N, C-alpha and C positions, 0 to 999 in steps of 0.2 A: 305652628308647632306640630300639626297633624302629619306633616311630611317627614318629620325627623325619624320616626320608627321605620319608615320605608327606605329612607336614604342611607341609614347606617348599615343595614344588612347588604345593600347593594355595594357600598364602599368596601365592606369586609370581604365580600365575594371577589371583588376586583383585586384587592391586595393579596388574597389567597391564591388567585390565579397567577399573579405576577411572581410570587415567591415560588410557586410550584413548577413554573416553566422549565428552569434549568434541570431540576430533578427529573422531570418527564423526559427531557432530552437524553440525560445520562441513563435512565432506565431503558430507553429504546436501544441505546448503544450496548447496555448490558445484555439485553435480550439477543442482540446480534452476536455478541461475543460468546454467550453461552450456547447459542445454537451451533456455532462453529465448533466449540469445544466438544460437543456430543459426538462429533465425527472424527475426533483425534485420538491417537494412542499416546498416553502420557505415563510411561513406566516409572518415572521418578516423582510423580505427583507434583510437578511444578505448578499445575493449574488447580490444585486442591482448594485454594481460597476463592475460586470463581463460583461463588454461591449465588444463584439467581434470587434467593429470598432476601438478600441484603438490600439496603436502601438503594445503592447504585454501585457501579463497577469501580468507583474511585477508591473503595476500600480493598480492592483485590491487589495481590502481589503482581508485579510486572506491568501494571497499568498506571499511567500518570494522567491526571486531570488538571485543567486550568481552574481559575478561581470561580468559574461558573459551573463546575462539575461536569465539564465536557472532556471526553477522552482525547488527549493530544499525543500520547506516546504509548507504544506497545513494545515492550522489551522482552523478547523470548529467544534471544540468540543463545546458541550452544546449550539447548535444553533437552536434547534427545527426544523431541516430539516428532511423531510421524503422522501422516494423513494428508488430506488435500488442503490447499489454500482456499478457504471458503469465500464464496461470493458475498457472504454476509459482511466481510471486512469493508466492502464498498459503502456500507451504511454509516461508517465512522467519519462523518463529513468534516469534523474539525481535526482529524488526525494529522500530525506533523511529522512523526517519526514512526516508521514501520520497520522494526529490527527483528528479523526472523532467520538470521544467518546460522549456518552450521547446525542444521537439524536434518530431518529425513522427510521433509515435505515433498510430495510427489504430485504428478498430474500437471494440468495446464495452469498457467497464471490467469486468474479470472479477469475478464475485460472490465469487470466492475471496479477494479482498483483504479481505473481511470477517473472514477468519481471523487477521488480524494483530493479535492481542489486545493487544500491547505498543505499538502504533503511537501516536506522539505527533503527528507531522506528516506530511501527505500533500499534496504539491504536484505537481499534474498540469496546471497551467495552460499555456495557449498551445501546444496540440497540435491534433490533428485527431480527437479522440475523439467517438464517436457513441453513440446509444442512451441508455438511462436511467441515472440514478444508482442503483447497486445498493442495495436495501433492506438487504442484509447489512451495510452500513456501520453500522447501528444496534448491531452487536456490538462496535464499536471504542470501548470505554468509557474508554480512556486518551487518546483523540484530542482535541487542542487546536486544531490548525490544519488546515483542509480548504479547499484552493484549487483549484477546477475551472474557473475562468473562461477565457474565450477558447478554447472548444472548439465542438463541434457537438452538444452534449447535448440531448436532447428528453425529453418526458414530464413528469410532475409531480415536485415535490420530495418525496421519500419522507417521509411523516408520521412514520415510525419514528425519524427523526433527532432528534426532540424529546427522546429518551431520552439523548442524549449530553450529560450534565450538565457535563462538563469542556471542552466545545467553546467556544473563545474567539473564533476567527476563522473565518468562512465566506465564501467568495466564489464565486458561481456566475454572475456577470455575463457578458454577451456569449455567450450560448448560445441555444437555441431551446426553453426550458422553458415549460410551460403550467400552467394551474390557478391556485392561490392559494398565498400564502406562509404557512407555519405561524406561529403566534404563541406557542406554549407553549415551556417549557424555555428553552434558550439562544437561541432565535429571538427572544425578547423583547428581546434586547440587540443584535441585528445591525442595522446601518444599512441603509436601503433601497438604498444604493449597491451593496450586496453582491449585489443582484438586478437591476441595471440591464441594459437592452438585451436583454431577453427579451420579444419583442413579444407573445407569447401568455400572458404571466404577468399575472394580474389583480389583483395587490396582495395585502395581508394578508387572510387568511380571516375571514369573519364567521360566527362559530360559531352554529349553529342556523338560518342562513339559506341557506347553500349548502355543498356538500361541498368539501373542500379541493382536489379535482382538477376542480372545475367549470371548464369551458372547454377541457378536453383532448380 
């Protein structure tokens, strides 16, 4: 009987730890989102509900969580937001949908977005993004939809993207990409319209005749 008072507190502590774990995860995600928010311009107060003092980000507008309070969707399309795409977004490890289209996001696409291993859809079209498409996107093995059109992206299409066997839709039209279009993997099925209006893009690569980044 002497062991009972010791065992019960230990069991209570263990249960408390198990219950608290999902909340701790979502709080970490909330901290990442709020850190990003501080660097954004939000003239219509779309992000007004992103209050870091709340229990977790699952109560915020435009944020969707799963049953374990983990952020799986971020819907900020057509929200008149401007500023950088924060590297903090790479900490949302359970994110499945990143919908940031038709805003005024600018600067480079963070390589940290390649850490979003659960990502199914990434829509960054119609912004002011510059620089190259990150090679780290090759790690997004669950990705099915990647729309980067109508930005100011430059450089070659990363050849590493041919490894994305689940990719069904790709649109990089209306940018400033150069070099050639890969033809392996999912690229064999993408229509040429996916690459339109890139004046320095030389068409599908001719294997053995020129390197894929020829003309960059």
